C-alpha angles and dihedrals in degrees: 000000000000114000121202103188116205129193141168106069123137149126118300144167122247116277091029125130126234133178117203125194139206129193120200131185109270099245092054096042093053097057099034146093106225126208150171124231127185127211113196122190112280093007140099121261107268131199110241105179141341135194131191122219086258094050106259108149141203128191136185113245092243094064106022095106096043108033127063123193120205137163136207106215093190090055097037087231134132123202130193108201105208118197133176091022118205130201086247090066091066104123146112108276119212127196114219140181133201143101122317085252098053093042104037105021099034099020086217107117121197094231137031139195125224096257134243126230119240115185120182120194125203 
């Protein structure tokens, strides 16, 4: 079973910054687009950001001026740098892996992490 291991969630105040991380097995990381989704209470799961192995990125409109996704291919790790956090960013954040098609087009990745809670207070 493929495991994506996330870390870095927590409780923060509005306008704070936070960096999450997600480590994936090398064989998956090297062939995958990596992404982060959020799932807020009462809402549908939403793609936040995605990045291909070569560095092509995709962002949701709600975060594109505040979040930056990056990956360290040597460490098999992907990072979203989240700046200017807002209370509406409060959600469980999930790391995901798959192809560009499954992640960005279908929003149905092949692999998921367990999720990490991010709570932003006003």
